C-alpha positions as CSV (number, residue, x, y, z in Angstrom):
1,M,0.0,0.0,-0.1
2,K,2.8,2.4,0.8
3,K,4.5,1.6,-2.4
4,T,1.4,2.3,-4.5
5,V,0.8,5.6,-2.8
6,S,4.5,6.5,-3.1
7,L,4.1,5.9,-7.1
8,I,1.2,7.9,-7.1
9,L,2.8,10.8,-5.6
10,A,5.8,10.5,-7.7
11,L,3.6,10.6,-10.7
12,V,1.8,13.7,-9.5
13,L,5.1,15.3,-8.9
14,V,6.4,14.5,-12.6
15,V,3.0,15.8,-14.1
16,S,3.5,19.1,-12.0
17,M,7.0,19.8,-13.3
18,L,6.0,19.0,-17.0
19,A,3.1,21.2,-16.6
20,G,5.5,23.9,-15.2
21,C,7.9,23.9,-18.1
22,G,7.8,26.1,-20.8
23,T,10.2,28.4,-23.0
24,G,8.0,31.4,-23.6
25,G,5.5,33.7,-21.6
26,D,2.6,31.9,-20.6
27,E,-1.0,33.0,-19.0
28,T,-2.2,31.0,-16.2
29,T,-5.2,31.1,-13.8
30,A,-4.4,31.4,-10.0
31,A,-6.6,30.9,-7.3
32,G,-9.9,32.6,-7.5
33,G,-9.6,32.9,-11.4
34,Q,-7.2,35.6,-11.7
35,T,-5.3,35.8,-14.7
36,T,-1.5,36.4,-14.5
37,T,1.1,36.7,-17.2
38,Q,4.5,34.9,-16.6
39,A,7.9,35.6,-18.0
40,A,10.1,32.9,-19.7
41,G,10.9,30.3,-16.9
42,G,7.9,31.3,-14.9
43,D,10.2,33.7,-12.6
44,V,8.1,36.7,-13.1
45,S,4.3,36.9,-12.6
46,V,2.0,39.8,-12.8
47,P,-2.0,40.3,-12.7
48,I,-2.5,41.8,-15.9
49,T,-2.0,40.7,-19.6
50,T,1.2,42.1,-21.1
51,D,4.1,41.6,-23.1
52,D,6.8,42.7,-20.7
53,P,5.9,41.2,-17.2
54,A,9.1,42.0,-15.7
55,Y,8.8,45.7,-16.1
56,I,5.2,45.6,-14.9
57,A,6.5,43.6,-11.9
58,E,9.0,46.5,-11.1
59,L,6.4,49.1,-11.5
60,I,3.9,47.3,-9.4
61,D,6.6,47.4,-6.5
62,A,7.2,51.1,-7.1
63,A,3.6,51.8,-7.1
64,K,3.0,50.0,-4.0
65,A,5.7,51.9,-2.3
66,E,3.6,55.1,-3.0
67,G,0.6,53.2,-1.6
68,E,-2.3,55.1,-3.3
69,L,-3.9,56.5,-6.4
70,V,-6.5,59.2,-7.2
71,V,-8.6,58.7,-10.4
72,Y,-10.9,61.4,-12.0
73,G,-13.2,59.6,-14.4
74,S,-15.1,60.9,-17.2
75,C,-16.8,57.6,-18.4
76,E,-19.9,56.5,-16.9
77,E,-20.0,55.8,-13.0
78,E,-20.7,52.2,-13.0
79,Y,-17.7,51.5,-15.4
80,L,-15.4,53.8,-13.3
81,A,-16.4,52.1,-10.1
82,V,-15.6,48.7,-11.4
83,A,-12.2,49.6,-13.1
84,C,-11.1,51.3,-9.9
85,E,-12.4,48.3,-7.6
86,K,-10.5,45.9,-9.9
87,F,-7.2,47.8,-9.9
88,E,-7.3,47.9,-6.1
89,E,-8.1,44.1,-6.1
90,L,-5.2,43.5,-8.6
91,F,-2.4,45.3,-7.1
92,G,-3.4,46.0,-3.3
93,I,-3.0,49.8,-3.7
94,K,-5.6,52.0,-2.2
95,I,-7.8,53.7,-4.8
96,S,-9.9,56.9,-4.6
97,Y,-12.1,58.0,-7.6
98,Q,-14.5,60.9,-8.6
99,R,-16.7,61.0,-11.4
100,L,-16.6,64.5,-13.4
101,S,-17.3,65.3,-17.0
102,T,-14.3,66.0,-19.2
103,G,-14.9,69.7,-18.9
104,E,-14.9,69.7,-15.2
105,V,-11.5,67.8,-15.0
106,Q,-10.0,70.0,-17.5
107,A,-11.1,73.3,-15.4
108,K,-10.1,71.5,-12.1
109,I,-6.4,70.6,-13.4
110,E,-6.1,74.1,-15.0
111,E,-6.8,75.5,-11.6
112,E,-4.5,73.3,-9.8
113,K,-1.8,73.6,-12.5
114,G,1.6,72.1,-11.2
115,N,0.1,70.6,-8.1
116,P,-2.9,68.4,-9.1
117,S,-5.2,66.7,-6.3
118,G,-5.7,63.8,-8.7
119,D,-2.9,61.4,-10.3
120,V,-4.9,60.0,-13.7
121,W,-8.0,60.9,-15.8
122,F,-10.1,58.1,-17.0
123,G,-12.4,58.1,-19.8
124,G,-14.2,60.9,-21.8
125,T,-13.4,62.2,-25.4
126,T,-9.9,63.3,-26.4
127,D,-10.5,66.9,-27.4
128,P,-10.2,68.1,-23.8
129,Y,-7.3,65.8,-23.3
130,N,-5.6,67.2,-26.3
131,E,-6.3,70.8,-24.9
132,A,-4.9,69.7,-21.4
133,S,-1.8,68.4,-23.1
134,V,-1.2,71.7,-25.0
135,S,-1.5,73.6,-21.8
136,G,1.2,71.4,-20.0
137,L,-1.2,69.6,-17.8
138,L,-0.4,66.1,-18.7
139,M,2.6,64.0,-18.4
140,A,4.1,62.0,-21.3
141,Y,4.5,58.3,-20.5
142,E,5.5,55.6,-23.1
143,A,3.3,52.7,-22.2
144,K,4.5,49.1,-22.7
145,N,0.9,48.1,-23.3
146,A,0.3,50.4,-25.9
147,S,1.8,47.8,-28.2
148,H,-1.6,46.5,-28.5
149,L,-3.3,49.5,-29.8
150,T,-5.0,48.8,-33.1
151,S,-3.7,52.1,-34.7
152,D,-1.4,54.8,-34.0
153,A,-4.6,57.3,-34.1
154,Y,-5.6,55.9,-30.9
155,R,-2.7,57.3,-28.7
156,D,-1.0,60.6,-28.7
157,A,2.3,60.7,-30.5
158,S,4.3,61.9,-27.4
159,G,2.4,59.6,-24.9
160,Y,0.3,62.1,-23.3
161,W,-3.0,60.0,-23.7
162,Y,-3.9,56.6,-24.9
163,G,-7.2,55.3,-26.2
164,I,-9.1,52.6,-24.6
165,Y,-12.5,52.9,-26.6
166,K,-14.2,54.2,-29.6
167,G,-17.5,55.7,-29.7
168,I,-19.8,57.0,-32.7
169,L,-21.4,60.3,-32.6
170,G,-25.2,60.1,-33.6
171,I,-28.8,60.9,-33.0
172,M,-31.2,59.2,-30.6
173,V,-35.0,59.5,-30.8
174,N,-37.9,58.3,-28.7
175,K,-40.0,56.6,-31.3
176,D,-43.4,56.5,-29.3
177,E,-43.1,60.5,-28.6
178,L,-42.3,61.2,-32.5
179,S,-45.4,58.9,-33.3
180,R,-47.6,60.8,-30.9
181,M,-46.6,64.0,-32.5
182,E,-46.9,62.6,-36.1
183,L,-43.2,63.7,-36.8
184,D,-40.7,61.3,-38.8
185,A,-37.3,60.9,-37.1
186,P,-34.3,63.1,-38.4
187,Q,-32.0,61.1,-40.7
188,D,-29.2,63.7,-40.9
189,W,-27.6,66.8,-39.2
190,Q,-29.4,69.2,-41.2
191,D,-32.8,67.8,-40.6
192,L,-32.4,68.6,-37.0
193,L,-32.7,72.4,-38.0
194,D,-36.4,72.0,-39.0
195,E,-38.6,74.1,-37.1
196,K,-40.9,71.1,-36.5
197,Y,-38.3,69.8,-33.8
198,K,-38.2,73.1,-31.9
199,G,-38.1,72.5,-28.3
200,L,-37.4,68.5,-28.6
201,I,-33.6,68.3,-29.0
202,W,-31.3,67.9,-26.3
203,L,-27.5,68.5,-26.5
204,S,-24.9,68.7,-24.0
205,N,-23.0,71.9,-22.7
206,Y,-20.2,73.0,-24.8
207,N,-18.5,74.2,-21.7
208,T,-18.6,71.1,-19.5
209,A,-19.0,68.1,-21.8
210,G,-16.3,66.5,-24.1
211,T,-19.2,65.3,-26.3
212,A,-20.4,68.7,-27.1
213,K,-16.9,69.9,-28.0
214,L,-16.7,67.1,-30.4
215,V,-19.9,68.2,-31.8
216,V,-18.4,71.6,-32.4
217,N,-15.5,70.2,-33.9
218,T,-17.5,68.0,-36.4
219,M,-19.7,70.7,-37.5
220,I,-16.7,73.1,-38.3
221,Q,-14.9,70.3,-40.0
222,K,-17.8,69.1,-42.0
223,Y,-19.1,72.4,-43.3
224,G,-16.3,74.9,-42.7
225,H,-15.6,77.3,-39.9
226,D,-18.2,80.1,-40.7
227,E,-20.7,77.4,-41.9
228,G,-20.1,75.3,-38.9
229,I,-20.6,77.9,-36.2
230,Q,-23.7,79.1,-38.1
231,Y,-25.0,75.5,-38.2
232,L,-24.9,75.4,-34.4
233,V,-26.5,78.9,-34.1
234,N,-29.4,77.6,-36.0
235,L,-29.5,74.4,-34.3
236,D,-29.7,76.4,-31.0
237,K,-33.3,77.6,-31.9
238,N,-34.5,74.1,-31.5
239,I,-32.6,73.1,-28.4
240,E,-34.5,72.5,-25.2
241,V,-31.8,71.6,-22.8
242,Y,-27.8,71.7,-22.7
243,T,-27.0,68.9,-20.3
244,K,-23.9,69.1,-18.1
245,S,-22.7,65.6,-19.2
246,G,-22.6,64.2,-22.7
247,S,-24.7,61.1,-21.7
248,G,-27.2,63.4,-20.3
249,P,-29.6,63.2,-23.4
250,S,-29.3,59.5,-23.8
251,K,-30.8,59.2,-20.3
252,N,-33.8,61.1,-20.8
253,I,-34.8,59.8,-24.2
254,G,-36.4,56.5,-22.9
255,T,-38.9,58.3,-20.7
256,G,-39.6,60.8,-23.2
257,E,-38.8,63.9,-21.4
258,C,-36.1,64.1,-24.3
259,V,-37.6,63.3,-27.7
260,V,-34.7,63.8,-29.8
261,G,-31.1,63.7,-28.4
262,I,-27.3,64.4,-29.8
263,G,-24.8,61.9,-28.5
264,F,-22.8,59.0,-28.5
265,L,-24.8,56.0,-29.8
266,H,-23.2,53.4,-27.4
267,D,-25.1,55.5,-24.4
268,G,-28.4,54.9,-26.2
269,I,-27.5,51.2,-26.4
270,T,-27.1,51.3,-22.6
271,Q,-30.5,52.6,-22.2
272,I,-32.0,50.0,-24.6
273,V,-30.3,47.0,-23.2
274,D,-29.7,47.6,-19.9
275,N,-32.7,49.8,-18.9
276,G,-35.3,48.1,-21.3
277,Y,-36.2,51.2,-23.2
278,A,-37.1,49.7,-26.6
279,N,-38.9,52.9,-27.8
280,I,-35.5,54.2,-28.5
281,E,-34.0,54.5,-32.0
282,L,-30.4,55.1,-33.0
283,I,-29.6,57.0,-36.0
284,I,-26.2,57.3,-37.9
285,P,-26.5,60.6,-39.8
286,S,-26.7,59.6,-43.4
287,S,-24.1,62.2,-44.7
288,G,-21.5,60.9,-42.4
289,T,-20.5,61.5,-38.6
290,S,-17.8,61.6,-36.5
291,F,-16.3,59.6,-33.4
292,E,-14.8,59.9,-30.1
293,I,-11.7,58.3,-28.8
294,G,-12.1,57.6,-25.1
295,A,-8.8,58.0,-23.2
296,T,-6.8,57.8,-20.2
297,A,-3.8,60.0,-19.1
298,I,-1.6,61.0,-16.3
299,F,-1.5,64.4,-14.6
300,E,1.7,66.6,-14.9
301,G,2.9,66.9,-11.3
302,C,0.8,64.3,-9.9
303,A,1.6,62.8,-6.3
304,H,1.8,59.0,-7.3
305,P,3.7,58.9,-10.6
306,N,4.3,55.3,-10.6
307,A,0.9,54.1,-9.6
308,A,-0.2,56.6,-12.2
309,K,1.8,54.7,-14.9
310,L,0.7,51.3,-13.5
311,W,-2.9,52.6,-14.0
312,I,-2.0,53.3,-17.8
313,E,-0.7,49.8,-18.4
314,Y,-3.9,48.4,-16.5
315,A,-6.2,50.6,-18.5
316,L,-4.5,49.1,-21.8
317,S,-5.1,45.5,-20.7
318,P,-8.2,43.4,-21.3
319,E,-8.5,42.9,-17.5
320,C,-9.8,46.4,-17.6
321,V,-11.5,47.4,-20.9
322,E,-13.6,44.3,-20.9
323,Q,-15.4,45.3,-17.8
324,A,-17.0,48.0,-19.8
325,A,-19.3,45.9,-21.4
326,E,-20.3,44.3,-18.3
327,N,-21.4,47.2,-16.8
328,G,-23.3,49.1,-19.3
329,S,-20.6,50.8,-21.6
330,Y,-20.8,49.4,-25.0
331,Q,-18.1,51.4,-26.8
332,F,-15.6,49.5,-29.4
333,L,-12.6,48.6,-28.0
334,V,-9.2,49.6,-29.2
335,I,-6.8,47.1,-28.2
336,D,-6.1,43.8,-30.2
337,N,-6.3,41.5,-27.3
338,A,-9.6,42.4,-25.8
339,K,-13.1,41.0,-27.0
340,Q,-15.2,43.4,-28.4
341,P,-18.7,43.9,-27.2
342,S,-21.3,42.3,-29.4
343,Q,-24.0,45.0,-28.6
344,A,-22.3,47.6,-30.7
345,A,-22.2,45.6,-33.7
346,D,-26.0,44.1,-33.0
347,F,-27.3,47.6,-33.4
348,G,-25.5,48.1,-36.8
349,L,-22.5,50.2,-35.5
350,D,-19.6,50.2,-37.6
351,P,-16.4,51.8,-35.9
352,E,-14.9,52.3,-39.3
353,N,-18.1,53.9,-40.9
354,V,-17.1,57.4,-39.7
355,M,-15.6,60.7,-41.3
356,E,-12.2,61.4,-41.2
357,Y,-11.4,63.6,-37.9
358,D,-8.8,66.1,-37.8
359,F,-7.2,65.6,-34.2
360,E,-4.8,67.9,-34.9
361,D,-7.0,70.9,-35.7
362,A,-9.1,70.0,-32.6
363,K,-6.1,69.8,-30.3
364,N,-5.0,73.3,-31.4
365,N,-8.3,75.1,-31.7
366,T,-11.2,73.6,-29.6
367,S,-10.9,76.3,-27.0
368,T,-11.1,79.1,-29.5
369,Y,-14.2,77.4,-31.5
370,I,-15.9,77.1,-28.0
371,E,-15.4,80.9,-27.3
372,E,-16.7,81.5,-30.7
373,V,-19.8,79.6,-30.6
374,M,-20.7,81.0,-27.2
375,K,-20.4,84.5,-28.3
376,A,-22.2,83.8,-31.6
377,L,-25.1,82.4,-29.3
378,G,-25.0,85.7,-27.2
379,D,-28.2,86.2,-25.1
380,A,-29.3,82.6,-26.3
381,A,-26.5,81.0,-24.0
382,D,-29.1,81.2,-21.1
383,D,-30.0,78.8,-18.4
384,R,-30.8,76.2,-20.8
385,F,-27.0,75.4,-20.3
386,Q,-26.9,73.0,-17.2
387,T,-23.8,73.0,-15.2
388,E,-25.1,71.0,-12.3
């Protein structure tokens, strides 16, 4: 009996040794289902997918020495919360976070220039990120996991920000309300100027929402400078509310409080899939539309630079971005080793079916364009522009 047990133990030992052998990096599953990436020989293990586990292991140690991280998030609250909680779980670093619109983050770090109270920015469209980089408010960092970005367009060339998702700008309508009013749904940007939609359209605030800044840049790039600003002046005649956040219109479409909304179509998908509003129709403007790159970045002068760098590596890993679709955020992902959410494709959205967007022009001129639009609106820039 003893001899049989000894033979069994020996066989188990041999099998275990063979299973542990390997010549390249392997992904293994640790207790609790946590994925780790091991370097050759298995001597380095880190809790996120990466091509350079040795570097990440050193960065984790440096980040743990700092002990904490402060995140300002401009994505939706649910995704922000789980992304931060997962980071704390994986690395044992205390994390605190606050959900703010991109305009609010931009204003906050401008006020705190050189001594930010936060360490990293997560989510929200890149126009405000580009403005912040030009103002010297972001720290350049060459991320290892950026090698998995599917295009150089999804990062700043100097490493001031990195893309984590892509969203398509469009029109959302409440089908029931339009039917009740005996109105057809608008199919293109110019349709929104028809006086029959007066008091029915919601957009976000140009001063607080990155979504609205993208709308400004889109119209100027689409129609030309003067014509683009005039389009927005004409559109204003039909606007009922300018919400503080870019997702504000989508959150009020299903209830019918907002009948026609301008925003990112993935926010509409959230309302349909997660909240059951089957009365929402998503419309890709027939003459073409633009897109956002949702980004992440480090604040210049932050208190926890190593933890901030680790956040960037984490944000560019499947462990982070795949949580989006699990928590009501159905944007297209922009790293090649992450699983795309099926919901966006199910609704007919194509991440490549968008106009060519001039990021350099937006980077250099967004602030000026916003000022010009607000000046052109004049007295029309009233209490419809929400800031709370």
